[in-house]
N, C-alpha and C positions, 0 to 999 in steps of 0.2 A: 593620381599618379603623376609621379616626377617624368622628366624627359630621360633620365639615365634609365629609370624604371622599365618605361616603353621600349627603349632601345633593347634592354637586356630581354624582356619578353619576346622581341622581333626574332631572337636568335633560338628560341624555342620550338619545338615541333608537336604539334598536338595531334597523334594519329587517331583516325576513327576507323575502326576494323573493317567494315563493310564497305565505306567508300574507298579505302587505300586497295583493296582487294580486288572490288571491281573495277576501279579505275587502273589498277596494274595490268589486269588481264585484256581490259577493252584495249589500252593502249599498246600493250604487246602485239596482240591480233591484228589491231589496225596497220601497225606498221613492222612487222615481225622481219621483213627483209633485212631492216637496219640493225639487228643484232646477231645477223648470221654472216658468213663470209662464204656465199654459195653463187659469186660472180653473177650477181643481178638475179638469181632465181629465187623469186617470192615463194617463200614454203606455204603460203595461204594454200597454194595450187595443190600441194602435197596433201592438206587435208581434205581439199575437195573431192581429189583423186580417191582417197581412202573412203571419205563418207559415201561415194558414187558406188563404189565396189561393194561395201556393205549393203546398200539399199538393193542394188540387184541381187545379190547374193541370198540376202533376207526373202526378198519378193520371189526367187525362183524357188526356194525351198518351202514356201508357205502356200504358192500356190499349186504347184506341183504336188503337194502332199493333200491340198484340199481338192483339187481336181483330179486326182490321181494321174497325172500327167508324168509318162515315164521320163520323157524327155527333159524336162526340168528338174525331175529328181536326178537324171544321171548328170547333168550340167552342174547342180550344186554339188554332189557328191566329189565331181572331178575337180571342180573349181576350189572346194573346201580343202582338198587332199593336196592341191598345189600350192595354197596358202599355210598350210600345216608344213610341207615341206620346205618353204622357203623361211618360215620362221625357224626350222630345226637347224637349216644352214647358217642363217643368220647367227643363231645361238653357238653354234660349232666355231665360225669364224671370229665371233667375239672373244672365246674364250682362247683361241690361238692365236690371234692378234691383239691382245689385252694391252699389251705395252704401246702398240701403235695407237688405239683409241685413247689412252690414257696421255699420250702426247697431243693427239687432236684436241683433246678436253684442255689442256693447257693452253695449246695455241688459242684457243677458242675464248678462253677466258681472260687471255693477255690481250689478245685483239679488242675485248669490250672494255678492258679498264684503260686502254689508250683513248677509247672514246666514250670514256664517263660522263665527261660535261657536255658532249655533242648532241646528245639525243636523252630526252627527259623519260621516253619508254625505256630504255637501256638503262638507264641511272635506276629506275625503279626496280627493274627487274634483277640488277647485281644488289641493291640495297635488301631487297627481300631475300636472296639466296644466302647473303652473308649473315642477316639475322636468322634466318630459319636454321642453316647449318651451323652458326656461331664460328664462323670462319672469316679470314681477310686475306683477299688475294688468292692467288691460284695454289701457290704452295708456302705462302707466307705474306706477311704484311709487307715485306720490300718490295714484291711484286707492283705496288703503287709507284714505284719509282719510273714507271714506264708512262705514267702519265704526267702532262705537262705541268699539271697545277700542284701535285703531291710531289715530284721530285725532290731531293735534296741537293741538287746543283746550285752553286753559289749564282749562276745567273735567273734563277727564279725567283721573282718578286711576289709571288702569291701569297696570301696570308695562309693558305694551306699548304705551303711548303714543310715538307718532312712530315706532313700529318696523313691521316687515312679519313675516308668517310666516317660519317657518324654510324653507320651501321654496323662498322668494326667495333665500335666500343661495345664492351662488357655491361650488361644492363643488370640494373638494381631492382628487384621485385618490388620494392617500395615506391618507386618513381612511376607515376604517370605520365611525366611529361619528360619527352627526350630532348636533349640539349644538342644541337645540331653541329656545335663547334667542341663537341668533346674530344674529338680526333686530332686537333690541331696540336702541333709538335710531339705527338705521338712517339714518333719513331726518333726522335734526338734523345730521347730519355735511354736508360740501361735496359737490358734485355729482360732484367727482372722487375723493374717498375713497369715495363711494356704490359707484361702478363696481368697487370692489376687493372691497367686502365682499357686495353684492347685485346681481342682475340688475336695470337700469335700464329695459330695453326691455319693452314691453308684450305682451300674449299675442296680440292681433289683428295688429299689425305681424309678429311672428314666426311667425305661422301664414299670412299673406300671401308672406313671404318664404319659406316652405316650401313654398307651392305654386308660386311661380316658380321655385325651384331645382329640383324636381320636376316640371315641367310636362310633361315628355314619358313619365315614368311614368304620372302620372294621366290624361293623354290616352290614351295606350295601353290602360290598364285599360278606360276607358270605350268605345273604340272595340272592343276586344276583345269586352266585353259585349255591345255592339250587334251585331257580326256574327254572335255565337252565337244571338242573338234572330232576325235576320235569316234565320238557317239555319234555325233551327227553324221559322219560319214558311213557308219554301220547302218544307221536307221535307212539313210538314203539308199544305200546298197540293198538292203532286204525289201524295200517296199514295191520296187518296179517287179521283180518275180512274182510276187503276191497279186500285184494288179493283172499281170499276164494270165497268171491261172484263173482268175475270177471273170475274166472277159470272155470267154467261150461258153460259161455256163450262163452269162447274163443276155448274150447273144441269142442262145438256145430258149431261153424263158420268152424273150421278146418275140420270137418266131412264132 
C-alpha cells in the first residue's frame, strides 16, 4: 500500500454497530451534564431520583398486596395517582406551550452545535441524531455557521470551513465505509447540489414530521401507559376494603 493510499484510508471511518452504540450511550451517561444547559445540574441525579421513586412505588405495591398491608396499598394508590396527575398536567402544558418547547429544542441543539468539537460524547450524540433522523442542524445545514470550525467567514482557516459533519452526508446503501470528509465545502455548492450530497432538512422539522407520521403509535403508547396506571390505582383502592372485611372473620376463627 502506498503512502497516498494509506493517507486516504485514514480519512475513512469503519463503524461497528455494537461498539459504536455502547460507546455512545456509555459516554453520554458518564458525562451527560456536558450536553445540557442546566446551570451545572447533572441529569444523572434525575435518573437516580426517578429510579428510586419507581423502586419505592413497586416495593409498596408488591409488599402491600402480598402481606395485605392496607397502609402500603393506600400509599401505592395515592402515589400512583399523583404521578398520573403530574403526567396529565405535563401533557396539557406541552400541548399549550408547544411553541416554547420548540424554541427550547432549537436553543438546545444550537448550543450543542457550537460545542461540537469540544466534547467527544457530545459529538457522538449529534452524529447519531443527524444520521438517525437524516437531518442537519436544528432547522437546516446553515446552522453549522454557529460552529467556529464550520462557519463560512473569511477569517476561518479550518479545512472544514463552509462544510458540515460527515453525519449530515446522504448515505449510499452500497457503501460500507463512511468517508468522514464527505461534508467538506458542502455548503459552498448551490442548494440543488447540496441536496444530493447532504441532508438539508433540520432535525427539529424532521422530529415533528416523525411525530405526525407516528401519531397513532405514540398516542397508543401513552394511552396504554395511562390505562395501566388507572388499572393499578383501581386495584389498590379495591383491595383494602376486602382485607378489612376479612379481618374480623379471621380473628374470630383464631379465637
